[in-house]
N, C-alpha and C positions, 0 to 999 in steps of 0.2 A: 504493500500500500504506500502511496505517495503521501507523506505527512506534511501538512501545510500549516504555517503560522500566518494569521492575518493581522496586519498592523494598520489600524485606522481609528481616528478619535471619535467617530460617530457609530454608536451602538447599532443604529438601524442599518447602516451600511455593512457592518460586520455580520449582522444576522442575515442580510440578503446574500452576501457572498457565501456564507456557510450553506445556505439553502441551494444556491447554484451548484456549488462543488459537491454537495451531498448526492446530487443526481448523477455525478460522473463516476464511472467505474474505477476501482482501484485508487481511489483518492479520498482522503479524510482530513478534515480540519481538526487538528489536535491542540491548537493553541490560538489565543488572540490577545492583542495588546492595544491599549488606547494611546500610549505614549512611547517615545523612543527609548527612554531608559528602561521601561518595563519590557519592551521587546528584546533589548540587549541582555537583560537578566535571564529571560526565558531561553535565549539562544545559547547562553553560557551553560545553563542548567540542563537543557533537553536537546534531543536530536530532531531536526526537521530536514525535509528534502527541498522545500520551497518556502520562501517568505514572500507574501503579497503585501507590498509596502506602499503607503501613501506618501506624497511629498510634504503635505501640510499636517504637521503634528504640533501639539500645544507646547512641548518642552524643547524640541530641537527640530531642525529641518530633516526631511526624509533623506536628503542628500548626505547629511552628516551621519545619519543612522546607517545608511548604505556603506559608507566608508568604514565605519567601525565594525559592521558585520563582516566585511571582506578582510579586515585585520584579524578578527576572531575566528572566522570560518571561511577561508578563501574559496573553498569549493561549494559553498552553499549558494544555491540559485536564488536570485532576488528578482521578482517581477514587480516593476513599478506600476501601480494602478492609481490614477489621480485625475482630478478635474482639469489640471493644467494642460493646455494644448502642447503638442509636440514641439512647437517652436520655442517654448520656454526652457524645458529641461531635458528633453529626450537625449540629445547628443551628449550632454554633460553626464547624465547618469549612466549611459552606456560606457562612456570613457572611464567612469569611476568603478565599473565592474558589474553593473546590472545586466541581467540576462534578457531583459525585455522591458518594453514601455507600452502601456495601454492607457487610454482615457476612459473615464467612467461611463461614457455613452456607448461603449462597445457592446455588441450583442452578448448575452449571457453564455451561449454555447461557444463563443470565441474565447471567453475567459478560461473555460475548462480546457480548451485545446491549447491555449497559451501556457497554462500551468503544466500540462502534460509535456509540452515541448521543452520547456526550460528544465523540468525535472529530469529529462533524458539527456541533458547536456546541450540542448540547442539554444538558439536565440529567437526571440519573438519581436518583430517590428511590423508596423503596418506597411502597406505597399508604398504609400506616400513618403513615409520616413525612410524606407529602403532606397527609394529613388533619390532622396536628398543626400543620404550617406554616400551613395554611389557618385553623385554629382560632386560632392565635396572632395572626393578622392581624385577627381579629374585634374589634368595638368593646368587648366585655366581657372581652377577654383581660387577665389579670393575670400579670405576670412572677413566676416562682418565685424565691425568695430567692437560689438559687445562680446565677441568670442575671445578677445584679448584679456577680458576680465577674469580674475580668480573666481572660484565658486562662491566665496563669501561676498565679493564685490558684486557679482551678478545677482545674488540673492537680495542684497540691499537695493540694487537698481530696480528690480521687479517690485519690491515693497514700496519704494519711492514713487514709482510710476503708477502704483495702485492707489496713491493718495495718502499714504501713511507718512507722518512727520517723524523727525529724529527721535522724539520721546517715545512714540509708539513702537518704532523699529527697535530701539534699545531695549524696551521692555520685552518684546517678543523674542529677540535673539539673546537676551540676558547679557548684553554688552553695555558699556557706558555710553552716554551721549557723545562724549568726546571721541570715542572709538568710531562710532557711526559717522560722525562729522569727518573724521579722517578718511573713512571709506568713501564718503561722498566726494571729497576732493580728489581722491585717486581715480574714481570713476570718471569724473569730469575731465581730468587731465588725460587719461588713457583714450577717451573718446573724442578729445578735441572740442569739448563743449564748455560753456560758461555758466549756464543756468539750469535749474530744475526743469523749467518749461521745455528746454531743448531735449532733455533726457526723456521727459514724458512723451513729447511728440515722436521722438525716435522709437520709444518702446511701443507706442500705439501703431505706428506705421509698419513696424517689423513683427507685429503679432506677439509681443512679449507679455502683454496684459490683455485680459478679456475685455 
């Protein structure tokens, strides 16, 4: 049996995922977690074949959880399942070691197929994401400005573009306001911009925020 851990801060979502996977043969949800630290504790204590992980968690980002999972259990398959569109995080999480990326509007039967695929050592990406990855490998590929940002800088960019101020971002990321302001300045410098308005316009035009 493929043993699955579901990590999502919404109980209704976890319950729905359990019901979807319960109908799949040779697959069982044996654990669930609402926060990143809870998920990491379970991964240390128990054996799982696949982790279905959301990006948005109350205590840390799913990207950070993913990195810690790969440090703890390098061979453990992690399937990202999130509301965030592929343009936001897909390439970054795949580079960080995720086995697949799905959005929550995916058909239920596709979720079971994706879990099965990553459990067997494969990768799951949508056809549009596969095309983007192939294009990015081409000889004429040119990196977008936001791709030069570190993972934390990118996370701050998305939060800023979503309308959150320095205080709110510092609370959610558990970092000082001074640190967030430093990240903001680095983001502006790396992207050759001067104001938050420019960042927000860029983020909207490039599909980095809904």
